C-alpha positions in Angstrom: 8.1 6.5 -16.4 9.6 9.2 -14.8 13.0 11.0 -15.6 14.7 10.0 -11.7 14.4 7.8 -8.7 13.6 10.7 -6.9 10.6 11.7 -9.1 10.0 7.7 -8.8 9.1 7.5 -5.3 7.1 10.9 -5.1 5.1 9.3 -8.4 4.7 6.3 -7.0 3.6 7.5 -3.8 0.9 9.8 -5.4 0.0 6.7 -7.5 -0.5 4.7 -4.0 -2.2 7.4 -2.1 -5.2 8.0 -4.2 -5.9 4.3 -5.6 -5.8 3.9 -1.2 -8.2 7.1 -1.1 -10.5 5.5 -3.8 -10.7 2.1 -1.8 -11.4 3.6 1.8 -14.4 6.0 -0.4 -15.7 3.0 -1.7 -16.0 0.8 1.5 -13.4 -1.3 0.5 -11.1 -2.4 3.2 -7.3 -3.8 2.4 -6.9 -6.9 4.9 -2.9 -6.7 6.3 -1.4 -10.4 6.0 -0.6 -11.9 9.5 0.9 -15.1 10.7 0.4 -16.8 13.7 3.3 -18.8 15.0 3.1 -20.9 18.3 5.9 -22.4 19.9 5.2 -25.4 21.4 6.7 -26.2 25.1 
């Protein structure tokens, strides 16, 4: 629970950064979703 929206943004950013750094340190990569779009002529 956070007291305001501004605090929520900071708390979310801090949590995401810590998770990302921990995964990175462990050598775990997060794949980014992608989509191939093919157009027929």
